[in-house]
C-alpha positions as CSV (number, residue, x, y, z in Angstrom):
1,M,197.5,207.7,126.0
2,S,196.5,205.6,122.9
3,A,196.9,201.9,122.8
4,A,200.5,200.8,122.1
5,G,199.6,198.1,119.7
6,G,197.3,195.3,118.6
7,A,197.8,191.7,117.7
8,D,199.9,192.5,114.7
9,D,202.4,194.7,116.4
10,S,206.0,193.6,116.8
11,D,206.2,194.6,120.4
12,D,205.3,191.8,122.9
13,F,203.9,192.3,126.4
14,E,207.3,192.1,128.2
15,S,209.0,194.7,125.9
16,L,206.0,197.0,126.4
17,I,206.2,196.6,130.1
18,R,209.9,197.3,130.2
19,R,209.4,200.4,128.0
20,F,207.1,201.8,130.8
21,W,208.4,200.3,134.0
22,G,212.0,199.2,133.3
23,E,213.2,195.9,134.7
24,R,211.4,196.1,138.1
25,D,209.7,192.9,139.3
26,Q,206.5,194.7,139.9
27,V,204.3,196.9,137.8
28,P,202.0,199.4,139.6
29,H,198.3,198.8,139.5
30,V,196.8,201.1,136.8
31,S,193.2,201.7,135.7
32,P,192.3,202.7,132.1
33,S,191.9,206.5,131.5
34,N,188.7,207.8,130.0
35,E,187.2,204.3,129.8
36,R,188.9,203.6,126.6
37,F,191.4,201.0,125.4
38,G,192.5,202.4,122.0
39,R,189.6,201.9,119.6
40,Y,187.6,200.0,122.3
41,R,185.2,202.0,124.5
42,T,184.4,200.2,127.7
43,L,180.6,200.0,128.6
44,R,180.4,198.1,132.0
45,L,182.4,195.8,134.3
46,L,181.5,192.2,133.7
47,G,183.5,190.7,136.4
48,R,186.6,191.1,138.6
49,G,189.0,188.6,140.1
50,G,192.1,188.7,142.1
51,Q,194.3,189.3,139.1
52,G,192.2,191.1,136.5
53,A,188.8,192.3,135.4
54,V,186.7,191.8,132.4
55,W,184.8,194.7,130.7
56,L,182.1,194.8,128.1
57,A,183.3,197.2,125.4
58,E,182.5,198.3,121.9
59,D,184.9,198.0,119.0
60,E,184.3,201.4,117.4
61,T,185.9,200.3,114.2
62,L,184.1,197.1,113.5
63,H,181.0,198.1,115.5
64,R,180.7,195.0,117.5
65,P,180.6,194.2,121.2
66,V,183.8,192.7,122.7
67,A,185.1,191.6,126.1
68,I,188.3,193.1,127.3
69,K,190.3,191.2,129.9
70,V,192.4,193.7,131.8
71,L,195.4,192.8,134.0
72,T,194.7,194.8,137.1
73,A,195.7,192.8,140.1
74,L,194.4,193.8,143.5
75,G,198.1,194.0,144.6
76,A,200.9,194.6,142.3
77,I,201.2,193.3,138.9
78,T,204.3,191.1,138.7
79,Q,206.3,190.2,135.6
80,D,205.3,186.6,136.0
81,L,201.6,187.6,135.9
82,V,202.3,189.7,132.7
83,R,204.1,186.8,131.1
84,R,201.1,184.5,131.9
85,F,198.7,187.0,130.5
86,R,200.8,187.4,127.3
87,R,200.9,183.6,127.1
88,E,197.1,183.3,127.3
89,A,196.9,185.6,124.2
90,E,199.5,183.6,122.3
91,L,197.8,180.3,123.1
92,A,194.2,181.5,122.4
93,S,195.2,183.1,119.1
94,R,196.0,179.6,117.9
95,L,192.6,178.3,118.4
96,D,189.6,178.6,116.0
97,H,186.5,176.8,117.1
98,P,183.0,178.0,118.1
99,Q,183.4,176.4,121.6
100,L,186.7,178.1,122.3
101,C,186.8,181.9,123.2
102,A,188.5,183.7,120.3
103,V,191.1,186.4,121.0
104,Y,190.9,189.3,118.6
105,D,193.5,191.7,119.8
106,S,196.0,192.5,122.6
107,G,198.0,195.5,123.7
108,L,198.9,197.9,126.5
109,V,197.3,201.2,127.3
110,D,198.1,203.5,130.2
111,G,200.5,200.7,131.5
112,V,197.7,198.2,131.6
113,P,198.0,195.0,129.5
114,Y,194.7,193.8,127.9
115,L,193.3,191.1,125.7
116,V,190.3,191.7,123.4
117,M,188.1,188.6,123.2
118,R,184.8,187.5,121.7
119,F,181.9,188.7,123.9
120,I,179.7,185.8,124.9
121,E,176.3,186.8,126.3
122,G,175.1,184.3,128.8
123,R,176.0,182.8,132.2
124,T,178.7,180.4,133.3
125,L,177.9,176.7,133.8
126,A,178.8,177.3,137.5
127,A,176.0,180.0,137.8
128,Q,173.5,177.5,136.2
129,L,174.4,174.7,138.5
130,D,174.2,177.0,141.5
131,E,170.6,178.0,140.4
132,A,169.7,174.4,139.8
133,R,170.8,173.7,143.5
134,R,168.7,176.5,144.8
135,R,165.7,175.4,142.8
136,D,166.1,171.7,143.9
137,A,166.5,172.8,147.5
138,A,163.3,175.0,147.5
139,P,160.6,173.4,149.7
140,S,158.1,173.7,146.8
141,A,160.2,171.5,144.6
142,P,158.9,167.9,144.9
143,T,161.5,166.3,142.8
144,S,164.8,167.3,141.3
145,T,164.6,168.9,137.9
146,S,168.2,168.5,137.0
147,T,168.1,164.9,136.2
148,T,164.9,164.6,134.0
149,R,165.5,162.9,130.7
150,D,165.4,166.4,128.9
151,A,167.9,167.9,131.4
152,I,170.3,164.9,131.0
153,T,170.1,165.2,127.2
154,R,170.8,169.0,127.4
155,T,173.8,168.2,129.7
156,L,175.2,165.6,127.3
157,V,174.9,167.9,124.3
158,L,176.6,170.7,126.2
159,V,179.5,168.6,127.5
160,E,180.0,166.8,124.1
161,K,180.4,170.3,122.4
162,V,182.9,171.3,125.1
163,A,184.9,168.1,124.5
164,R,184.9,168.6,120.8
165,G,186.2,172.2,121.2
166,L,188.9,171.1,123.6
167,H,189.9,168.3,121.2
168,V,190.7,171.1,118.7
169,A,192.8,172.8,121.4
170,H,194.6,169.5,122.2
171,E,195.3,168.9,118.5
172,A,196.9,172.4,118.5
173,G,199.1,171.2,121.3
174,I,197.4,173.1,124.1
175,V,196.0,171.6,127.4
176,H,193.7,173.9,129.4
177,R,194.7,172.5,132.9
178,D,192.1,174.6,134.7
179,L,188.8,173.4,133.3
180,K,185.8,174.0,135.6
181,P,182.2,175.2,135.4
182,Q,183.4,178.8,136.1
183,N,185.4,178.6,132.9
184,I,182.5,177.4,130.7
185,M,180.2,180.2,129.5
186,V,176.8,179.1,128.2
187,A,175.1,181.3,125.7
188,P,171.3,181.8,125.7
189,S,171.2,179.4,122.7
190,G,172.8,176.7,124.9
191,E,176.1,176.9,123.0
192,P,179.1,176.5,125.5
193,V,182.3,178.3,125.1
194,V,185.5,177.5,127.1
195,L,187.2,180.5,128.6
196,D,190.5,181.3,130.3
197,F,193.6,179.5,128.9
198,G,195.7,181.5,131.3
199,V,197.3,178.5,132.9
200,A,197.3,176.3,129.8
201,A,200.2,174.0,129.0
202,D,201.7,174.1,125.5
203,L,202.4,170.5,124.5
204,L,204.1,171.6,121.3
205,G,206.5,174.0,123.0
206,D,208.5,173.8,126.1
207,Q,205.7,173.5,128.6
208,V,206.8,176.7,130.3
209,T,205.5,176.9,133.8
210,L,204.5,180.4,134.9
211,T,204.1,179.5,138.5
212,K,206.7,179.2,141.2
213,S,208.3,175.9,141.8
214,G,205.9,173.4,143.4
215,D,202.9,175.6,142.8
216,L,199.7,173.9,141.5
217,C,198.1,175.0,138.2
218,G,194.3,174.5,138.5
219,T,191.4,174.5,140.8
220,P,191.7,171.7,143.5
221,A,188.2,170.1,143.1
222,Y,188.7,169.6,139.3
223,M,192.4,168.6,139.3
224,S,193.5,165.2,138.2
225,P,195.5,162.7,140.4
226,E,198.6,163.2,138.2
227,Q,198.4,167.0,138.7
228,L,198.5,166.5,142.5
229,A,201.1,163.8,142.5
230,L,203.4,164.7,139.8
231,G,203.0,168.5,139.3
232,P,202.3,170.7,136.3
233,H,204.9,169.1,134.0
234,A,202.9,165.7,134.2
235,V,199.8,167.0,132.4
236,D,198.6,165.9,129.0
237,R,195.2,166.0,127.2
238,R,193.9,163.3,129.6
239,T,194.2,165.8,132.5
240,D,191.5,167.9,130.8
241,V,189.5,164.6,130.2
242,F,189.4,164.1,134.1
243,A,188.4,167.8,134.7
244,L,185.6,167.6,132.1
245,G,184.5,164.3,133.8
246,V,184.2,166.1,137.1
247,C,182.2,168.9,135.4
248,L,179.9,166.3,133.7
249,Y,179.4,164.5,137.1
250,E,178.5,167.8,138.8
251,A,176.2,168.8,136.1
252,L,174.3,165.5,136.3
253,T,174.1,165.2,140.1
254,L,174.6,168.8,141.3
255,R,177.4,167.4,143.6
256,R,181.2,167.1,142.9
257,P,182.5,163.6,142.8
258,F,185.3,164.5,145.4
259,E,184.5,166.6,148.3
260,A,186.2,167.0,151.6
261,P,186.3,169.7,154.6
262,T,190.1,170.4,154.1
263,R,192.4,170.8,151.1
264,E,194.6,167.9,152.1
265,A,191.5,165.6,152.6
266,L,190.3,166.7,149.1
267,F,193.7,165.8,147.6
268,R,193.5,162.3,149.2
269,A,190.0,161.8,147.9
270,I,191.0,162.6,144.4
271,Q,194.0,160.3,144.5
272,S,192.5,157.3,146.3
273,T,188.7,157.4,146.7
274,E,186.3,156.2,144.0
275,A,183.5,158.6,143.2
276,T,180.0,157.5,144.2
277,D,178.1,156.0,141.4
278,P,176.1,159.0,139.9
279,R,173.1,156.8,139.6
280,R,172.8,156.6,143.4
281,L,172.4,160.5,143.5
282,A,170.3,160.7,140.3
283,P,168.6,157.3,139.5
284,A,167.4,158.7,136.0
285,I,171.0,158.6,134.8
286,P,171.4,155.8,132.2
287,R,173.8,152.9,133.0
288,D,175.9,153.7,129.9
289,L,176.3,157.3,131.0
290,A,177.5,156.2,134.4
291,V,180.2,154.1,132.7
292,V,181.2,157.2,130.5
293,V,181.6,159.3,133.6
294,A,183.6,156.6,135.4
295,T,185.9,156.2,132.5
296,A,186.7,159.9,132.4
297,L,187.4,159.8,136.2
298,Q,189.7,157.0,136.2
299,K,192.7,157.4,138.6
300,E,195.1,155.9,136.1
301,R,195.1,158.2,133.0
302,E,195.8,155.2,130.8
303,R,192.3,154.0,131.7
304,R,190.7,157.3,130.7
305,Y,189.5,158.3,127.2
306,A,192.7,158.8,125.2
307,T,191.3,161.9,123.6
308,M,188.5,164.4,123.9
309,A,187.1,163.1,120.6
310,D,186.7,159.7,122.1
311,F,184.9,161.1,125.1
312,A,182.6,163.2,122.9
313,D,181.8,160.2,120.6
314,D,180.7,158.1,123.7
315,L,178.5,161.0,124.9
316,R,176.9,161.1,121.4
317,R,176.3,157.4,121.6
318,V,174.6,157.7,124.9
319,R,172.3,160.3,123.5
320,Q,171.5,158.3,120.4
321,F,171.0,155.0,122.3
322,E,174.1,153.4,120.5
323,P,176.5,151.0,122.2
324,I,179.3,153.0,124.0
325,R,183.0,152.1,123.5
326,A,184.0,152.5,127.2
327,R,183.5,149.5,129.5
328,K,182.7,149.4,133.2
329,A,185.8,148.7,135.4
330,S,186.0,145.0,136.1
331,A,185.1,143.5,139.5
332,W,188.8,142.4,139.9
333,L,189.9,146.0,139.3
334,R,187.4,147.4,141.8
335,T,188.4,144.7,144.4
336,R,192.1,145.5,143.8
337,R,191.6,149.2,144.4
338,W,189.6,148.6,147.6
339,A,192.4,146.2,148.9
340,Q,195.0,148.9,148.2
341,R,193.0,151.3,150.3
342,N,192.3,148.8,153.1
343,P,195.3,146.3,153.1
344,S,194.8,144.8,156.6
345,I,191.0,144.3,156.3
346,A,191.5,142.7,152.8
347,A,194.0,140.2,154.2
348,S,191.6,139.1,156.9
349,L,188.6,138.9,154.6
350,S,190.6,136.8,152.1
351,A,191.2,134.1,154.6
352,L,187.6,134.1,155.9
353,F,186.2,134.1,152.3
354,L,188.3,131.1,151.4
355,V,186.9,129.0,154.3
356,L,183.2,130.1,153.7
357,S,183.5,129.5,149.9
358,V,184.5,125.8,150.4
359,A,181.5,125.3,152.7
360,L,178.9,127.0,150.7
361,V,179.7,126.4,147.1
362,W,179.1,122.6,147.3
363,T,175.7,122.8,149.1
364,N,174.3,125.6,147.0
365,A,175.6,124.9,143.5
366,L,173.4,121.8,142.6
367,R,170.2,123.4,144.0
368,A,170.8,126.6,142.0
369,R,171.9,125.2,138.8
370,N,168.6,124.2,137.3
371,A,166.9,127.5,138.3
372,Q,169.8,129.5,136.9
373,S,169.7,127.7,133.6
374,L,166.1,128.7,133.2
375,R,166.9,132.3,133.9
376,E,169.8,132.3,131.5
377,I,167.6,131.0,128.6
378,A,165.0,133.7,129.4
379,Q,167.7,136.4,129.4
380,L,169.0,135.3,126.0
381,A,165.4,135.2,124.7
382,D,165.0,138.8,125.9
383,L,167.9,139.8,123.7
384,K,166.2,138.5,120.6
385,R,163.0,140.3,121.7
386,Y,164.9,143.6,122.0
387,R,166.5,143.1,118.6
388,D,163.1,142.5,117.1
389,L,161.8,145.7,118.5
390,T,163.7,147.8,116.0
391,A,162.6,146.0,112.9
392,W,159.1,145.8,114.3
393,S,159.0,149.5,114.9
394,E,159.8,150.2,111.2
395,E,156.8,148.0,110.3
396,L,154.5,150.4,112.1
397,F,155.1,153.3,109.7
398,P,153.4,155.3,108.4
399,P,151.1,155.6,111.3
400,K,147.5,154.7,110.6
401,P,144.4,153.4,112.6
402,E,144.8,149.8,111.3
403,L,148.4,149.6,112.7
404,V,147.2,150.1,116.3
405,A,145.6,146.8,117.3
406,G,146.6,143.2,116.4
407,P,149.4,140.8,117.3
408,R,152.0,143.0,115.5
409,G,150.4,146.4,116.1
410,I,151.5,149.5,118.1
411,D,149.8,148.2,121.3
412,A,151.4,144.9,121.1
413,W,154.8,146.6,120.6
414,L,154.3,148.8,123.5
415,A,153.5,145.8,125.7
416,A,156.6,144.0,124.6
417,A,158.8,147.0,125.1
418,Q,157.3,147.8,128.5
419,G,157.9,144.2,129.6
420,L,161.6,144.4,128.7
421,H,161.9,147.8,130.4
422,D,160.4,146.3,133.6
423,R,162.8,143.4,133.6
424,A,165.9,145.6,133.3
425,P,166.7,145.7,137.1
426,A,166.8,141.8,137.1
427,L,169.0,141.9,134.0
428,R,171.4,144.4,135.5
429,E,171.8,142.2,138.5
430,A,172.5,139.2,136.2
431,L,175.1,141.2,134.4
432,G,176.6,142.3,137.7
433,S,177.1,138.7,138.7
434,L,179.2,138.1,135.5
435,A,181.2,141.3,135.7
436,G,184.2,139.8,137.4
437,S,184.4,136.7,135.2
438,S,187.9,136.1,133.6
439,P,188.3,135.4,129.9
440,P,187.7,131.7,129.3
441,A,190.6,129.4,128.9
442,I,190.8,127.0,125.9
443,G,188.4,124.2,126.5
444,D,186.5,126.0,129.3
445,L,183.0,125.4,128.1
446,Q,181.3,127.2,131.2
447,G,183.7,130.1,130.8
448,E,182.7,130.4,127.1
449,L,179.0,130.3,127.9
450,D,179.5,133.0,130.6
451,A,181.3,135.2,128.0
452,V,178.5,134.8,125.6
453,R,175.9,135.6,128.4
454,R,177.9,138.6,129.4
455,A,178.2,140.0,125.9
456,A,174.4,139.4,125.4
457,L,173.3,141.0,128.6
458,D,175.7,144.0,127.9
459,E,174.1,144.5,124.5
460,L,170.6,144.2,125.8
461,L,171.1,146.5,128.8
462,T,172.7,149.1,126.5
463,G,169.6,149.1,124.3
464,L,167.2,149.1,127.3
465,D,168.7,152.4,128.7
466,G,167.0,154.0,125.7
467,V,163.8,151.9,125.5
468,A,161.8,154.3,127.7
469,A,162.3,157.2,125.2
470,R,161.3,154.8,122.4
471,I,158.2,153.9,124.3
472,D,157.3,157.6,124.7
473,A,157.9,158.1,120.9
474,M,155.7,155.1,120.1
475,R,152.9,156.4,122.3
476,E,153.0,159.7,120.3
477,R,152.9,157.7,117.1
478,R,149.8,155.8,118.4
479,A,148.1,159.1,119.1
480,F,148.9,160.3,115.6
481,A,147.7,157.0,114.0
482,L,144.3,157.4,115.7
483,Q,143.8,161.0,114.6
484,V,145.3,160.9,111.1
485,D,142.1,160.1,109.3
486,D,140.1,162.8,111.2
487,R,142.7,165.5,110.6
488,T,143.4,164.8,107.0
489,L,140.3,163.1,105.5
490,L,137.2,164.1,107.6
491,D,138.1,167.6,109.0
492,A,139.9,168.4,105.6
493,A,137.1,167.1,103.4
494,P,136.0,170.6,102.2
495,L,139.5,171.4,101.3
496,W,139.8,168.2,99.3
497,R,136.5,168.9,97.5
498,R,137.7,172.4,96.6
499,A,141.1,171.0,95.4
500,A,139.5,168.4,93.2
501,G,137.3,171.1,91.5
502,E,140.4,173.3,91.0
503,L,142.4,170.4,89.4
504,A,139.4,169.5,87.1
505,A,139.5,173.1,85.8
506,D,143.2,173.0,85.1
507,A,144.0,172.0,81.5
508,R,147.4,170.8,82.5
509,F,145.7,168.0,84.4
510,S,143.2,166.9,81.8
511,G,141.7,163.5,82.6
512,V,143.2,163.4,86.0
513,T,141.0,163.1,89.1
514,L,142.1,163.9,92.7
515,A,141.1,161.7,95.6
516,P,141.9,162.4,99.2
517,V,145.3,161.1,100.4
518,R,145.7,160.0,104.0
519,G,148.2,162.2,105.7
520,L,148.1,165.2,103.4
521,V,146.3,168.5,104.0
522,P,145.4,170.7,100.9
523,L,146.9,174.1,101.1
524,G,145.2,175.5,98.0
525,K,147.0,176.8,94.8
526,D,150.3,178.7,94.6
527,P,149.5,182.2,93.5
528,R,152.2,182.3,90.8
529,S,152.3,178.7,89.4
530,G,148.6,178.0,90.0
531,L,149.6,174.4,91.1
532,L,148.0,172.8,94.0
533,E,150.1,172.3,97.2
534,F,149.6,169.9,100.2
535,A,151.2,169.6,103.6
536,V,152.5,166.3,105.0
537,L,150.9,166.4,108.5
538,Q,153.3,163.9,110.0
539,T,156.3,166.4,109.4
540,G,154.9,169.5,111.2
541,T,152.3,172.1,111.2
542,P,150.6,173.0,107.8
543,P,151.7,176.5,106.9
544,A,149.0,179.1,106.3
545,R,148.8,181.5,103.4
546,D,149.3,185.2,103.6
547,P,145.9,186.8,103.1
548,S,147.2,189.5,100.7
549,S,149.9,187.7,98.6
550,G,148.7,184.2,98.9
551,E,152.3,183.0,99.6
552,L,152.9,180.4,102.2
553,V,154.1,181.8,105.6
554,L,156.9,179.6,106.9
555,A,156.5,179.6,110.6
556,E,158.7,177.5,113.0
557,G,158.0,173.8,112.6
558,F,156.1,174.2,109.4
559,A,155.3,170.9,107.6
560,L,156.9,169.5,104.4
561,V,155.0,171.0,101.4
562,L,154.3,168.9,98.3
563,V,153.4,170.3,94.9
564,L,151.3,168.3,92.5
565,L,153.2,168.7,89.2
566,P,151.5,168.0,85.8
567,G,152.5,165.0,83.8
568,G,154.0,165.4,80.3
569,T,156.6,164.6,77.8
570,F,160.0,166.4,78.0
571,L,163.5,166.2,76.4
572,M,165.8,164.7,79.1
573,G,169.5,165.2,79.1
574,S,172.0,167.7,77.6
575,S,174.9,167.7,75.2
576,A,178.3,169.5,75.4
577,Q,178.3,169.5,71.6
578,P,177.4,172.9,69.9
579,G,174.4,172.5,67.7
580,H,173.0,169.5,69.6
581,L,169.6,169.6,71.3
582,Q,169.7,171.4,74.7
583,Y,173.3,172.4,74.4
584,D,175.2,172.9,77.7
585,R,179.0,173.3,77.5
586,D,179.3,171.9,81.0
587,A,177.2,168.8,80.3
588,K,178.8,165.4,81.2
589,A,179.0,162.5,78.8
590,A,176.4,160.6,80.9
591,E,173.8,163.3,80.2
592,S,173.6,162.7,76.5
593,P,172.1,161.9,74.1
594,S,168.9,163.8,74.9
595,H,165.9,161.7,74.7
596,E,162.1,161.9,75.2
597,V,160.6,160.8,78.5
598,T,156.9,160.8,79.5
599,L,155.8,161.1,83.1
600,A,152.5,160.9,84.9
601,P,151.6,163.6,87.4
602,F,153.5,163.3,90.7
603,F,154.2,165.1,94.0
604,L,157.5,166.9,94.7
605,A,158.6,168.9,97.7
606,K,158.4,172.7,97.4
607,F,161.4,173.3,99.5
608,E,164.4,171.3,100.7
609,M,163.7,169.2,103.7
610,T,164.4,171.2,107.0
611,Q,166.2,170.0,110.0
612,A,162.9,170.2,112.0
613,Q,161.0,168.1,109.5
614,W,163.7,165.4,109.5
615,L,163.8,165.5,113.3
616,R,160.0,164.9,113.4
617,L,160.5,161.7,111.3
618,A,163.8,160.4,112.4
619,G,163.9,161.5,116.1
620,V,167.5,162.8,115.6
621,N,169.0,165.7,113.8
622,P,172.3,164.5,112.0
623,S,173.2,168.0,110.7
624,A,176.7,169.3,111.5
625,L,175.5,172.9,111.1
626,H,172.5,172.1,113.4
627,A,169.8,174.4,114.8
628,G,171.3,176.5,117.6
629,Y,174.9,176.2,116.3
630,R,176.6,179.6,116.2
631,A,179.5,179.9,113.7
632,P,182.7,181.9,114.6
633,S,181.3,184.7,112.5
634,G,178.3,184.9,114.8
635,Y,175.9,183.5,112.3
636,E,173.4,181.1,114.0
637,Y,171.7,178.2,112.3
638,T,168.0,177.4,112.8
639,S,165.6,174.5,112.3
640,R,164.6,176.1,109.0
641,H,168.1,175.3,107.6
642,P,168.2,172.2,105.3
643,V,169.1,169.0,106.9
644,E,172.6,167.6,105.9
645,Q,175.0,164.7,106.7
646,V,172.2,162.4,105.3
647,S,173.1,159.3,103.1
648,W,170.8,157.9,100.3
649,E,170.0,154.9,102.6
650,D,169.1,157.2,105.5
651,A,166.8,159.3,103.2
652,H,165.1,156.2,101.8
653,T,164.4,154.8,105.3
654,I,163.2,158.0,106.9
655,L,161.0,159.2,104.1
656,S,159.3,155.9,103.9
657,R,158.0,156.5,107.4
658,A,155.8,159.1,105.9
659,A,155.0,157.1,102.7
660,L,157.4,159.4,100.8
661,H,160.4,158.5,98.5
662,L,163.2,160.2,96.6
663,P,162.3,161.3,93.1
664,T,163.7,159.5,90.1
665,E,166.4,161.2,88.0
666,A,163.8,161.8,85.2
667,Q,161.3,163.3,87.8
668,W,164.0,165.6,89.2
669,E,165.1,166.9,85.9
670,Y,161.6,167.4,84.7
671,A,160.7,169.4,87.9
672,C,163.9,171.5,87.7
673,R,163.3,172.4,84.1
674,A,159.7,173.3,84.7
675,G,158.9,173.2,81.0
676,S,162.0,175.0,79.9
677,S,164.8,173.7,77.5
678,S,167.4,176.2,78.5
679,R,170.6,175.6,80.5
680,W,168.9,176.7,83.6
681,C,165.2,177.0,84.4
682,F,165.5,180.8,84.1
683,G,167.5,180.9,80.8
684,D,170.9,180.4,79.4
685,S,172.7,183.4,80.9
686,P,174.2,183.0,84.4
687,E,173.6,186.6,85.4
688,H,170.4,185.7,87.2
689,I,171.7,182.6,89.0
690,G,172.1,184.4,92.3
691,E,168.4,185.3,92.3
692,H,167.5,181.6,92.3
693,A,170.3,179.7,94.0
694,W,172.9,179.8,96.7
695,Y,176.4,179.0,95.2
696,G,180.0,179.7,96.0
697,L,180.0,183.4,95.2
698,N,176.9,184.4,97.1
699,S,176.4,181.8,100.0
700,G,179.1,183.1,102.3
701,E,180.2,179.4,102.4
702,R,177.3,178.4,104.7
703,T,173.9,177.0,104.2
704,H,170.8,179.1,104.4
705,P,167.1,178.7,105.5
706,V,165.0,177.1,102.8
707,G,162.9,179.3,100.5
708,E,164.9,182.5,100.6
709,K,165.6,182.6,96.8
710,Q,163.2,182.8,93.8
711,P,161.3,179.7,92.8
712,N,161.1,178.3,89.2
713,V,157.8,178.7,87.3
714,W,156.3,175.7,89.1
715,G,156.9,177.2,92.5
716,L,159.9,174.9,93.4
717,F,162.7,176.4,95.4
718,D,166.5,175.8,95.5
719,V,166.4,173.5,92.4
């Protein structure tokens, strides 16, 4: 029997079920015949659960792999199960995000309902965590590999992406309700995809519950307190925030925050027990990240992140060493929660504490006051030292030997940063002593001073969580500074002599002499333009030339390439008036009148700056379409794609780290024209524009790796 319909058919699952099985409450267990579901040919079984199975199949019309979820319960298939299955298709079809599993089609064949979904090659997060547990438990493993700095960063990136995908679902009115590592598939590229919206709640509709009255929707270890206490109708987007917080905790520590031997004990733990600080299980976890986890796991949902976007933004701030928005629960709140769990002990301790406090405060206060004042002054001085580190770090670009030693050199910076890093435990203790302070009353001078100290220490510790990574980066900069002269001046001396000779023989550079430039490595002449090209060593590996064509081979991580352009006089600007010089009907008023400009020789990048090159200089990749991101179409972006989401100020700051700067308007137009006076560098007709540039009609509405089109006559791409 052929498939009864796809996503566009008017029949829904229930009517299809009735057509085959009438109004009975149960539908017999049926398997597909001939290993086919309409146009889909099953290849192999991917997995089976209590209510269904998932097959890898081939779409023989579109020739792509798909995953087919088949409702084949081990017992009988009930109408409630069919309705839930249909509901998953309806909800998932409203979602469009790379982190959410897309549903392509649905239907019924041989009495078996099925969904056709995007096939995600990879493993579930649960499988990855199980492997990490086995690896860490192995006798040969000296330390845990799950909480190294790199592992923590990978976890933050993954969970942030999941949060942003779920925010899209929430904005569409859909709450997952069963988020857990088993429902997060991780592709080989590291991209996570959320699966299984089978028990999701529709916040825009009637919140239909497809379970029996009193049943729970979700997996107990990942359920929120309100799911346990109030039932499925009580959920909102903050329920998913809690579940993702549990997943994050487990990914960081390889333990769930709430564990118990029985189901009832687990429910009590979720509702009334505070999770162990993850830093006790994994000391490498930054303080701010522990606060983010604690915020997601708050018992009262009003204290959690209001949206997944807020959760994701704080995860990004932790990665980029920025101050987070969440704040640690106050000492008063923690004490109140403990007292609620232990009322009789709390009452006894309160009376005892009152007696002891009166006796101790008077005798200790005077003795401690002077020493405390000195410590407070030193702590505020540390904040100033930390703030100075950032500005001081920018003074140490571009890296060169003379910046290593001296009172404001790299070695001095490293010593200052290491000193702050070593004092972090004492500073955390000081902040802990102020954590329970109430806001100062009007005229309360000591309270105001405590508030200032608390804010200063909070800022300082937030920054110090990232100072270890900055120390590592500065050590790498130091190594480069000590090697740059050897690599670009001494070792490359023969290349510089050859380049100087070739320039002297080029009539376009008459009277120009070429001296070696620190940080650049000569690459020889471009075979088409005959112009000399150079690699900026600080941005990557100098590309080699193909032995036969002489063209540059752009391998992964290739360095920024500069072309030395000849100077000259050119007519700058265009006019929209027919008959005027350099007529262009699309010219803007600011582009006229045309006028002569004379420029000296200058360097200009041969290609747009790649994401990898920006990352080498900036330490972060701001691109939205970042390397490793896979679009819904399946297209995957790489580090060779151009960097984006960069402001003029960002470019000015980051380029200066390699002694580079943005071109002037005159330099840019001169380079783009490359000696031409036509509308484009290749002529006035637009018929060849697709050979030289990506634009609306040929780009597929996406960016592309640099250097894929034809260059202009000076060897410049994408101009």
